[in-house]
N, CA, C and O atoms as a GROMACS GRO file, in nm:
protein
  260
    1MET      N    1  -0.659  -0.139   0.556
    1MET     CA    2  -0.543  -0.141   0.628
    1MET      C    3  -0.435  -0.171   0.649
    1MET      O    4  -0.334  -0.110   0.685
    2ASN      N    5  -0.481  -0.364   0.600
    2ASN     CA    6  -0.424  -0.494   0.602
    2ASN      C    7  -0.268  -0.381   0.492
    2ASN      O    8  -0.151  -0.363   0.525
    3ASN      N    9  -0.304  -0.358   0.430
    3ASN     CA   10  -0.218  -0.345   0.282
    3ASN      C   11  -0.142  -0.254   0.331
    3ASN      O   12  -0.020  -0.268   0.321
    4PHE      N   13  -0.207  -0.122   0.405
    4PHE     CA   14  -0.144  -0.061   0.422
    4PHE      C   15   0.030  -0.058   0.554
    4PHE      O   16   0.139  -0.013   0.589
    5GLU      N   17  -0.055  -0.127   0.563
    5GLU     CA   18   0.058  -0.199   0.733
    5GLU      C   19   0.163  -0.227   0.644
    5GLU      O   20   0.271  -0.182   0.607
    6GLY      N   21   0.064  -0.345   0.621
    6GLY     CA   22   0.229  -0.494   0.486
    6GLY      C   23   0.328  -0.385   0.456
    6GLY      O   24   0.438  -0.398   0.510
    7LEU      N   25   0.305  -0.266   0.368
    7LEU     CA   26   0.366  -0.188   0.282
    7LEU      C   27   0.449  -0.109   0.349
    7LEU      O   28   0.567  -0.091   0.321
    8TYR      N   29   0.364  -0.038   0.477
    8TYR     CA   30   0.469   0.006   0.584
    8TYR      C   31   0.552  -0.031   0.600
    8TYR      O   32   0.648   0.030   0.551
    9GLN      N   33   0.573  -0.131   0.664
    9GLN     CA   34   0.662  -0.212   0.678
    9GLN      C   35   0.780  -0.261   0.669
    9GLN      O   36   0.878  -0.278   0.742
   10GLU      N   37   0.729  -0.291   0.491
   10GLU     CA   38   0.834  -0.359   0.372
   10GLU      C   39   0.911  -0.178   0.353
   10GLU      O   40   1.033  -0.186   0.343
   11GLY      N   41   0.874  -0.074   0.348
   11GLY     CA   42   0.877   0.044   0.278
   11GLY      C   43   0.980   0.117   0.427
   11GLY      O   44   1.016   0.234   0.423
   12GLU      N   45   1.012   0.032   0.540
   12GLU     CA   46   1.102   0.100   0.595
   12GLU      C   47   1.264   0.125   0.561
   12GLU      O   48   1.353   0.143   0.645
   13HIS      N   49   1.274   0.122   0.458
   13HIS     CA   50   1.450   0.101   0.415
   13HIS      C   51   1.473   0.161   0.239
   13HIS      O   52   1.570   0.200   0.174
   14ASN      N   53   1.258   0.133   0.199
   14ASN     CA   54   1.300   0.184   0.089
   14ASN      C   55   1.134   0.250   0.032
   14ASN      O   56   1.036   0.227   0.103
   15ALA      N   57   1.118   0.318  -0.080
   15ALA     CA   58   1.001   0.401  -0.073
   15ALA      C   59   0.903   0.266  -0.157
   15ALA      O   60   0.954   0.182  -0.232
   16ARG      N   61   0.756   0.274  -0.121
   16ARG     CA   62   0.654   0.197  -0.176
   16ARG      C   63   0.568   0.257  -0.180
   16ARG      O   64   0.566   0.352  -0.102
   17VAL      N   65   0.411   0.231  -0.299
   17VAL     CA   66   0.340   0.326  -0.311
   17VAL      C   67   0.252   0.248  -0.295
   17VAL      O   68   0.254   0.125  -0.301
   18MET      N   69   0.128   0.350  -0.262
   18MET     CA   70  -0.002   0.201  -0.251
   18MET      C   71  -0.100   0.305  -0.354
   18MET      O   72  -0.109   0.420  -0.311
   19ALA      N   73  -0.148   0.287  -0.439
   19ALA     CA   74  -0.234   0.354  -0.519
   19ALA      C   75  -0.372   0.308  -0.408
   19ALA      O   76  -0.379   0.195  -0.358
   20ILE      N   77  -0.482   0.421  -0.381
   20ILE     CA   78  -0.645   0.391  -0.372
   20ILE      C   79  -0.693   0.424  -0.461
   20ILE      O   80  -0.634   0.522  -0.505
   21ALA      N   81  -0.788   0.391  -0.531
   21ALA     CA   82  -0.849   0.452  -0.652
   21ALA      C   83  -1.047   0.432  -0.561
   21ALA      O   84  -1.114   0.352  -0.496
   22VAL      N   85  -1.052   0.597  -0.637
   22VAL     CA   86  -1.172   0.624  -0.560
   22VAL      C   87  -1.303   0.625  -0.683
   22VAL      O   88  -1.302   0.696  -0.784
   23HIS      N   89  -1.418   0.526  -0.643
   23HIS     CA   90  -1.496   0.563  -0.736
   23HIS      C   91  -1.631   0.670  -0.660
   23HIS      O   92  -1.580   0.743  -0.576
   24PRO      N   93  -1.695   0.679  -0.666
   24PRO     CA   94  -1.825   0.767  -0.655
   24PRO      C   95  -1.909   0.662  -0.571
   24PRO      O   96  -1.951   0.683  -0.458
   25TYR      N   97  -1.925   0.560  -0.635
   25TYR     CA   98  -2.069   0.513  -0.646
   25TYR      C   99  -2.052   0.420  -0.548
   25TYR      O  100  -2.155   0.373  -0.500
   26ILE      N  101  -1.909   0.368  -0.491
   26ILE     CA  102  -1.868   0.256  -0.468
   26ILE      C  103  -1.841   0.349  -0.224
   26ILE      O  104  -1.894   0.337  -0.114
   27SER      N  105  -1.717   0.431  -0.298
   27SER     CA  106  -1.664   0.515  -0.177
   27SER      C  107  -1.767   0.624  -0.150
   27SER      O  108  -1.757   0.683  -0.042
   28GLY      N  109  -1.849   0.654  -0.221
   28GLY     CA  110  -1.932   0.793  -0.178
   28GLY      C  111  -2.070   0.800  -0.125
   28GLY      O  112  -2.156   0.888  -0.131
   29THR      N  113  -2.068   0.658  -0.058
   29THR     CA  114  -2.214   0.603  -0.004
   29THR      C  115  -2.192   0.652   0.118
   29THR      O  116  -2.091   0.630   0.185
   30PRO      N  117  -2.297   0.728   0.154
   30PRO     CA  118  -2.256   0.770   0.376
   30PRO      C  119  -2.250   0.628   0.423
   30PRO      O  120  -2.165   0.624   0.512
   31PHE      N  121  -2.296   0.522   0.405
   31PHE     CA  122  -2.271   0.419   0.472
   31PHE      C  123  -2.058   0.355   0.420
   31PHE      O  124  -2.000   0.269   0.486
   32ARG      N  125  -2.015   0.404   0.337
   32ARG     CA  126  -1.904   0.328   0.328
   32ARG      C  127  -1.822   0.454   0.360
   32ARG      O  128  -1.717   0.448   0.425
   33SER      N  129  -1.892   0.609   0.297
   33SER     CA  130  -1.778   0.690   0.274
   33SER      C  131  -1.720   0.725   0.434
   33SER      O  132  -1.616   0.790   0.446
   34LYS      N  133  -1.821   0.661   0.594
   34LYS     CA  134  -1.718   0.703   0.714
   34LYS      C  135  -1.622   0.586   0.694
   34LYS      O  136  -1.512   0.638   0.712
   35TYR      N  137  -1.605   0.468   0.668
   35TYR     CA  138  -1.498   0.401   0.704
   35TYR      C  139  -1.335   0.459   0.571
   35TYR      O  140  -1.225   0.493   0.615
   36PHE      N  141  -1.356   0.457   0.479
   36PHE     CA  142  -1.290   0.546   0.390
   36PHE      C  143  -1.192   0.638   0.444
   36PHE      O  144  -1.070   0.627   0.425
   37GLU      N  145  -1.258   0.745   0.524
   37GLU     CA  146  -1.210   0.836   0.611
   37GLU      C  147  -1.172   0.756   0.729
   37GLU      O  148  -1.072   0.815   0.767
   38GLN      N  149  -1.182   0.708   0.768
   38GLN     CA  150  -1.122   0.654   0.943
   38GLN      C  151  -0.951   0.585   0.820
   38GLN      O  152  -0.829   0.587   0.836
   39VAL      N  153  -1.035   0.541   0.721
   39VAL     CA  154  -0.854   0.436   0.673
   39VAL      C  155  -0.756   0.607   0.680
   39VAL      O  156  -0.654   0.624   0.748
   40LEU      N  157  -0.806   0.690   0.613
   40LEU     CA  158  -0.734   0.817   0.568
   40LEU      C  159  -0.677   0.847   0.651
   40LEU      O  160  -0.555   0.831   0.639
   41ASP      N  161  -0.740   0.918   0.810
   41ASP     CA  162  -0.713   0.954   0.897
   41ASP      C  163  -0.631   0.890   0.997
   41ASP      O  164  -0.565   0.957   1.076
   42GLU      N  165  -0.631   0.708   0.998
   42GLU     CA  166  -0.525   0.608   1.037
   42GLU      C  167  -0.380   0.667   0.901
   42GLU      O  168  -0.308   0.760   0.937
   43ILE      N  169  -0.366   0.631   0.818
   43ILE     CA  170  -0.265   0.704   0.724
   43ILE      C  171  -0.183   0.791   0.755
   43ILE      O  172  -0.061   0.782   0.765
   44SER      N  173  -0.311   0.960   0.784
   44SER     CA  174  -0.234   1.066   0.787
   44SER      C  175  -0.154   1.047   0.955
   44SER      O  176  -0.058   1.110   1.000
   45LYS      N  177  -0.215   0.963   1.004
   45LYS     CA  178  -0.117   0.991   1.196
   45LYS      C  179   0.042   0.941   1.158
   45LYS      O  180   0.124   0.909   1.245
   46HIS      N  181   0.061   0.940   1.051
   46HIS     CA  182   0.211   0.861   1.027
   46HIS      C  183   0.313   0.978   0.965
   46HIS      O  184   0.320   0.990   0.842
   47ASP      N  185   0.385   1.056   1.045
   47ASP     CA  186   0.453   1.216   0.982
   47ASP      C  187   0.506   1.143   0.885
   47ASP      O  188   0.485   1.204   0.780
   48ASP      N  189   0.580   1.018   0.858
   48ASP     CA  190   0.715   0.959   0.747
   48ASP      C  191   0.617   0.883   0.592
   48ASP      O  192   0.666   0.798   0.517
   49VAL      N  193   0.509   0.928   0.579
   49VAL     CA  194   0.439   0.905   0.518
   49VAL      C  195   0.362   1.004   0.455
   49VAL      O  196   0.282   1.068   0.523
   50ALA      N  197   0.380   1.040   0.268
   50ALA     CA  198   0.370   1.136   0.166
   50ALA      C  199   0.241   1.077   0.146
   50ALA      O  200   0.241   0.954   0.137
   51GLN      N  201   0.115   1.146   0.134
   51GLN     CA  202   0.007   1.110   0.035
   51GLN      C  203   0.004   1.284  -0.070
   51GLN      O  204  -0.021   1.404  -0.063
   52TRP      N  205   0.046   1.185  -0.148
   52TRP     CA  206   0.102   1.258  -0.328
   52TRP      C  207  -0.064   1.202  -0.401
   52TRP      O  208  -0.164   1.146  -0.356
   53THR      N  209  -0.014   1.267  -0.564
   53THR     CA  210  -0.157   1.269  -0.670
   53THR      C  211  -0.070   1.169  -0.716
   53THR      O  212   0.008   1.114  -0.639
   54GLY      N  213  -0.079   1.134  -0.862
   54GLY     CA  214  -0.041   1.046  -0.951
   54GLY      C  215   0.073   1.168  -0.988
   54GLY      O  216   0.191   1.134  -0.996
   55GLY      N  217   0.048   1.267  -1.004
   55GLY     CA  218   0.129   1.360  -1.121
   55GLY      C  219   0.301   1.375  -0.959
   55GLY      O  220   0.421   1.376  -0.985
   56GLN      N  221   0.239   1.383  -0.824
   56GLN     CA  222   0.413   1.424  -0.780
   56GLN      C  223   0.439   1.268  -0.774
   56GLN      O  224   0.562   1.264  -0.770
   57VAL      N  225   0.391   1.130  -0.770
   57VAL     CA  226   0.404   1.053  -0.777
   57VAL      C  227   0.519   1.072  -0.907
   57VAL      O  228   0.640   1.055  -0.895
   58ALA      N  229   0.462   1.105  -1.009
   58ALA     CA  230   0.586   1.061  -1.141
   58ALA      C  231   0.650   1.196  -1.102
   58ALA      O  232   0.756   1.152  -1.057
   59ASP      N  233   0.657   1.289  -1.092
   59ASP     CA  234   0.728   1.424  -1.087
   59ASP      C  235   0.850   1.364  -0.989
   59ASP      O  236   0.965   1.404  -1.012
   60TRP      N  237   0.824   1.255  -0.865
   60TRP     CA  238   0.933   1.252  -0.809
   60TRP      C  239   1.017   1.150  -0.820
   60TRP      O  240   1.109   1.143  -0.739
   61TYR      N  241   1.005   1.069  -0.904
   61TYR     CA  242   0.980   0.937  -0.954
   61TYR      C  243   1.098   1.005  -1.075
   61TYR      O  244   1.216   0.982  -1.046
   62LYS      N  245   1.080   1.068  -1.175
   62LYS     CA  246   1.184   1.110  -1.279
   62LYS      C  247   1.284   1.197  -1.200
   62LYS      O  248   1.383   1.237  -1.262
   63SER      N  249   1.268   1.234  -1.060
   63SER     CA  250   1.408   1.324  -1.017
   63SER      C  251   1.498   1.218  -0.975
   63SER      O  252   1.614   1.227  -1.015
   64VAL      N  253   1.471   1.130  -0.909
   64VAL     CA  254   1.535   0.976  -0.870
   64VAL      C  255   1.569   0.946  -1.001
   64VAL      O  256   1.691   0.929  -0.988
   65THR      N  257   1.538   0.924  -1.143
   65THR     CA  258   1.629   0.843  -1.207
   65THR      C  259   1.653   0.893  -1.314
   65THR      O  260   1.733   0.838  -1.391
   0.00000   0.00000   0.00000
């Protein structure tokens, strides 16, 4: 959450990207998956934060450059 909170503050006036790499061996284990879900739930509470795939980020970037 520290990374997200920092980027959220920095992104008040311009876009920021936070990539999350997910590997089932690490994040797919039961004792870790609940923390991953908690982080996603917290991020989802922000109406002004988009959750996009890599392709969606690329499409957006192409449209603004």
